[in-house]
N, CA, C and O of each residue as an XYZ file, in Angstrom:
396
protein
N      35.290    -29.321     45.038
C      35.201    -30.601     44.625
C      36.478    -31.008     43.657
O      37.169    -32.008     43.849
N      36.643    -30.199     42.740
C      37.605    -30.678     41.847
C      38.908    -30.557     42.325
O      39.695    -31.320     41.763
N      39.363    -29.871     43.146
C      40.605    -29.814     43.832
C      40.894    -30.762     44.827
O      42.065    -30.852     45.194
N      40.006    -31.512     45.348
C      39.983    -32.594     46.267
C      39.646    -33.859     45.757
O      39.757    -34.851     46.477
N      39.234    -33.943     44.563
C      39.095    -35.236     43.867
C      40.077    -35.963     43.437
O      40.889    -35.397     42.704
N      40.277    -37.362     43.755
C      41.448    -38.084     43.408
C      41.515    -38.306     41.792
O      42.491    -38.913     41.350
N      40.524    -37.841     40.909
C      40.523    -37.918     39.625
C      40.365    -36.639     38.921
O      39.794    -35.725     39.518
N      40.787    -36.465     37.758
C      40.400    -35.009     37.009
C      39.334    -35.139     36.267
O      39.038    -36.184     35.686
N      38.672    -34.076     36.231
C      37.015    -34.068     35.542
C      36.759    -32.700     35.444
O      37.217    -31.963     36.316
N      36.068    -32.216     34.478
C      35.377    -30.972     34.116
C      33.823    -31.117     34.253
O      33.163    -32.152     34.159
N      33.382    -29.813     34.500
C      32.086    -29.775     34.890
C      31.530    -28.460     33.942
O      32.051    -27.345     33.909
N      30.464    -28.859     33.272
C      29.640    -28.073     32.424
C      28.214    -28.008     33.184
O      27.864    -28.652     34.172
N      27.436    -26.971     32.382
C      26.010    -26.874     32.862
C      25.386    -26.655     31.548
O      25.831    -26.066     30.563
N      24.161    -27.307     31.752
C      23.143    -27.006     30.307
C      21.765    -27.013     30.976
O      21.381    -27.694     31.927
N      21.114    -26.094     30.254
C      19.406    -25.982     30.641
C      18.946    -25.937     29.282
O      19.477    -25.294     28.376
N      17.742    -26.790     29.183
C      17.057    -26.685     27.971
C      15.685    -25.672     28.243
O      14.920    -25.770     29.203
N      15.619    -24.918     27.398
C      14.437    -23.909     27.229
C      13.287    -24.656     26.345
O      13.369    -24.931     25.148
N      12.271    -24.899     27.165
C      11.146    -25.490     26.129
C      10.244    -24.522     25.512
O       9.158    -24.882     25.057
N      10.659    -23.259     25.474
C      10.212    -22.261     24.710
C       8.834    -22.017     25.283
O       7.752    -22.275     24.756
N       9.059    -21.511     26.376
C       7.505    -20.955     27.092
C       8.084    -19.517     27.567
O       9.274    -19.234     27.705
N       7.143    -18.808     27.751
C       7.401    -17.270     27.959
C       7.939    -17.190     29.422
O       8.686    -16.241     29.660
N       7.638    -18.116     30.494
C       8.065    -18.010     31.717
C       9.623    -18.316     32.035
O      10.148    -18.068     33.121
N      10.251    -18.867     30.973
C      11.580    -19.497     31.137
C      12.372    -18.273     30.955
O      12.058    -17.539     30.018
N      13.437    -17.920     31.782
C      14.246    -16.930     31.831
C      15.525    -17.383     32.609
O      15.599    -17.236     33.829
N      16.554    -17.951     31.850
C      17.930    -18.393     32.517
C      19.070    -17.296     32.825
O      20.218    -17.549     33.192
N      18.481    -15.962     32.586
C      19.817    -15.029     32.474
C      20.331    -15.088     33.846
O      21.518    -14.772     33.925
N      19.854    -15.354     34.764
C      20.556    -15.180     36.205
C      21.576    -16.440     36.334
O      22.699    -16.423     36.839
N      20.938    -17.460     35.786
C      21.777    -18.693     35.980
C      23.219    -18.717     34.908
O      24.247    -19.321     35.216
N      23.062    -18.014     33.742
C      24.079    -17.650     32.863
C      25.136    -16.785     33.477
O      26.323    -17.030     33.259
N      24.746    -15.743     34.266
C      25.695    -14.916     34.815
C      26.284    -15.505     35.918
O      27.497    -15.329     36.033
N      25.624    -16.266     36.889
C      26.229    -17.090     37.887
C      27.375    -17.907     37.524
O      28.545    -17.677     37.829
N      26.892    -18.958     36.791
C      27.918    -19.832     36.099
C      29.239    -19.125     35.483
O      30.388    -19.559     35.562
N      28.846    -18.046     34.910
C      29.997    -17.213     34.270
C      31.068    -16.894     35.352
O      32.283    -16.998     35.183
N      30.432    -16.485     36.509
C      31.339    -15.957     37.605
C      32.006    -17.214     38.203
O      33.079    -17.052     38.785
N      31.532    -18.320     38.125
C      32.128    -19.611     38.699
C      33.237    -20.169     37.744
O      34.096    -20.965     38.123
N      33.142    -19.692     36.505
C      34.002    -20.272     35.409
C      33.445    -21.512     34.909
O      34.196    -22.167     34.186
N      32.379    -21.937     35.120
C      31.778    -23.085     34.479
C      31.078    -22.845     33.127
O      30.270    -21.926     32.989
N      31.426    -23.746     32.073
C      30.815    -23.585     30.909
C      29.393    -23.803     30.824
O      28.855    -24.772     31.359
N      28.797    -22.967     30.195
C      27.269    -22.940     30.207
C      26.703    -23.218     28.786
O      27.079    -22.526     27.841
N      25.835    -24.186     28.631
C      25.324    -24.445     27.265
C      23.915    -24.280     27.408
O      23.405    -24.820     28.389
N      23.138    -23.601     26.577
C      21.784    -23.023     26.417
C      21.252    -23.546     25.282
O      21.575    -23.081     24.189
N      20.363    -24.584     25.396
C      19.587    -25.126     24.229
C      18.092    -24.858     24.278
O      17.441    -25.138     25.284
N      17.541    -24.311     23.180
C      16.143    -23.837     23.146
C      15.383    -24.523     22.158
O      15.703    -24.359     20.981
N      14.364    -25.314     22.467
C      13.784    -26.030     21.539
C      12.246    -26.151     21.786
O      11.779    -26.230     22.922
N      11.541    -26.161     20.728
C       9.951    -26.051     21.021
C       9.469    -27.380     21.493
O       8.849    -28.155     20.764
N       9.783    -27.625     22.779
C       9.330    -29.021     23.311
C       7.723    -29.002     23.526
O       6.967    -29.938     23.266
N       7.367    -27.751     24.050
C       5.784    -27.722     24.337
C       4.904    -27.816     23.033
O       3.869    -28.477     22.950
N       5.494    -27.019     21.971
C       4.878    -27.285     20.784
C       4.766    -28.412     20.220
O       3.702    -28.742     19.695
N       6.004    -29.320     20.230
C       6.132    -30.723     19.872
C       5.175    -31.713     20.631
O       4.722    -32.761     20.171
N       4.958    -31.201     21.846
C       4.177    -32.070     22.491
C       2.612    -31.917     22.161
O       1.890    -32.898     21.983
N       2.212    -30.747     22.104
C       0.702    -30.496     21.457
C       0.731    -31.240     20.164
O      -0.297    -31.855     19.882
N       1.661    -31.285     19.391
C       1.416    -31.778     17.981
C       1.406    -33.118     18.006
O       0.595    -33.647     17.246
N       2.270    -34.015     18.853
C       2.373    -35.503     18.783
C       2.063    -36.290     19.944
O       2.483    -37.443     20.034
N       1.323    -35.730     20.888
C       0.948    -36.458     22.083
C      -0.607    -36.850     21.921
O      -1.407    -36.109     21.350
N      -0.908    -37.942     22.414
C      -2.365    -38.073     22.401
C      -2.841    -37.578     23.823
O      -2.427    -38.145     24.834
N      -3.661    -36.579     23.886
C      -4.109    -35.947     25.161
C      -4.581    -36.852     26.330
O      -4.336    -36.583     27.507
N      -5.398    -38.132     25.852
C      -5.677    -38.929     26.994
C      -4.667    -40.054     27.490
O      -4.843    -40.681     28.535
N      -3.585    -40.242     26.628
C      -2.786    -41.513     27.193
C      -1.479    -40.781     27.905
O      -0.978    -41.447     28.811
N      -0.944    -39.680     27.661
C       0.319    -39.304     28.082
C       0.336    -38.065     28.885
O      -0.505    -37.187     28.691
N       1.346    -37.948     29.864
C       1.550    -36.638     30.430
C       2.599    -35.824     29.667
O       3.603    -36.324     29.160
N       2.296    -34.606     29.634
C       3.340    -33.658     29.126
C       4.402    -33.396     29.724
O       5.289    -32.786     29.126
N       4.571    -33.823     31.130
C       5.642    -33.982     32.116
C       6.671    -35.007     31.547
O       7.853    -34.790     31.281
N       5.964    -36.184     31.416
C       6.798    -37.289     30.918
C       7.563    -37.047     29.580
O       8.759    -37.242     29.365
N       6.564    -36.559     28.692
C       6.990    -36.115     27.337
C       8.235    -35.261     27.188
O       9.147    -35.436     26.380
N       8.106    -34.167     28.235
C       9.116    -33.160     28.334
C      10.356    -33.713     28.916
O      11.458    -33.526     28.402
N      10.161    -34.409     30.015
C      11.434    -34.818     30.701
C      12.180    -35.847     29.660
O      13.409    -35.897     29.607
N      11.349    -36.647     28.854
C      12.222    -37.646     27.971
C      12.851    -36.586     26.949
O      14.076    -36.669     26.860
N      12.300    -35.705     26.240
C      12.744    -34.849     25.347
C      14.157    -33.994     25.691
O      15.144    -33.918     24.959
N      13.971    -33.377     27.003
C      15.158    -32.817     27.509
C      16.149    -33.683     27.728
O      17.244    -33.348     27.276
N      16.070    -34.821     28.360
C      17.125    -35.671     28.458
C      17.877    -36.272     27.162
O      19.036    -36.684     27.191
N      17.130    -36.263     26.134
C      17.712    -36.479     24.827
C      18.552    -35.396     24.404
O      19.692    -35.518     23.957
N      17.874    -34.257     24.583
C      18.692    -32.988     24.267
C      20.062    -32.858     25.064
O      21.124    -32.527     24.536
N      19.892    -33.162     26.403
C      21.277    -33.110     27.222
C      22.175    -34.169     26.939
O      23.358    -33.992     27.233
N      21.805    -35.301     26.391
C      22.706    -36.176     25.913
C      23.184    -35.816     24.741
O      24.227    -36.395     24.438
N      22.735    -34.981     23.901
C      23.314    -34.589     22.603
C      24.244    -33.494     22.929
O      25.331    -33.466     22.350
N      23.955    -32.642     23.742
C      24.903    -31.620     24.212
C      26.105    -32.129     24.629
O      27.184    -31.783     24.148
N      25.916    -33.210     25.801
C      27.226    -34.188     26.253
C      28.080    -34.549     24.902
O      29.216    -34.110     24.724
N      27.570    -35.188     24.202
C      28.374    -35.836     23.023
C      28.927    -34.560     22.322
O      30.140    -34.452     22.142
N      28.289    -33.851     22.029
C      28.857    -32.515     21.145
C      29.916    -31.739     21.952
O      30.771    -31.103     21.337
N      29.902    -31.760     23.308
C      30.840    -30.972     23.877
C      31.925    -31.862     24.581
O      32.765    -31.419     25.364
N      31.783    -33.319     24.160
C      32.792    -33.994     24.860
C      32.654    -34.428     26.300
O      33.688    -34.805     26.852
N      31.644    -34.430     26.917
C      31.415    -34.845     28.208
C      31.091    -36.355     28.309
O      30.427    -36.818     27.382
N      31.456    -37.159     29.274
C      31.373    -38.403     29.081
C      30.304    -38.914     30.306
O      30.018    -40.099     30.483
N      29.820    -37.890     31.039
C      28.793    -38.154     32.082
C      27.721    -37.277     32.112
O      27.901    -36.098     31.807
N      26.652    -37.680     32.430
C      25.373    -36.636     32.359
C      24.676    -36.939     33.775
O      24.048    -37.960     34.058
N      24.942    -35.736     34.674
C      24.310    -35.805     36.219
C      23.294    -34.937     36.106
O      23.609    -33.807     35.733
N      21.998    -35.183     36.356
C      20.759    -34.685     36.441
C      20.278    -34.302     37.793
O      20.350    -35.058     38.762
N      19.804    -33.146     37.824
C      19.410    -32.797     39.175
C      17.992    -31.772     39.235
O      17.612    -31.080     38.290
N      17.435    -31.846     40.358
C      16.410    -30.894     40.529
C      16.595    -30.142     41.427
O      17.458    -30.404     42.265
N      15.788    -28.922     41.508
C      15.934    -27.891     42.515
C      14.661    -28.001     43.487
O      13.683    -28.642     43.103
N      14.667    -27.464     44.572
C      13.607    -27.721     45.420
C      12.279    -27.405     44.993
O      11.348    -28.140     45.323
N      12.083    -26.311     44.239
C      10.755    -26.050     43.766
C      10.278    -27.282     42.822
O       9.109    -27.642     42.967
N      11.053    -27.938     41.899
C      10.782    -28.907     41.369
C      10.212    -30.079     42.225
O       9.197    -30.710     41.928
N      11.000    -30.296     43.340
C      10.447    -31.314     44.105
C       9.119    -30.949     44.844
O       8.255    -31.792     45.085
N       9.023    -29.665     45.176
C       7.793    -29.200     45.970
C       6.426    -29.502     44.852
O       5.350    -29.965     45.230
N       6.692    -29.195     43.676
C       5.675    -29.211     42.489
C       5.311    -30.856     42.224
O       4.178    -31.233     41.924
N       6.466    -31.756     42.386
C       6.296    -32.983     42.270
C       5.598    -33.600     43.429
O       4.814    -34.510     43.155
N       5.722    -33.316     44.482
C       4.933    -33.607     45.849
C       3.588    -33.177     45.643
O       2.714    -34.034     45.771
N       3.202    -31.817     45.301
C       2.030    -31.431     45.288
C       1.296    -32.333     44.174
O       0.099    -32.170     43.938
């Protein structure tokens, strides 16, 4: 895409670890390294923050987590001098959202 685009741009990737035991980005880190894509890994206790600051009756942990992750991603963009944030989901996310 970069070779054929009429403009110059740089691509980077970032994932946010909400500090759950199930999360393991090691495969992603290696894959992006082989592609030469800068990878930024942010680990923050979003799940713990949610349990401390959410009213269980009013809010969804999913909406809390997504807002927190988006804020972290914007912070990384600013820190690493990226001007555009493109968000994406993978097929598993979409299937879970559907169910």
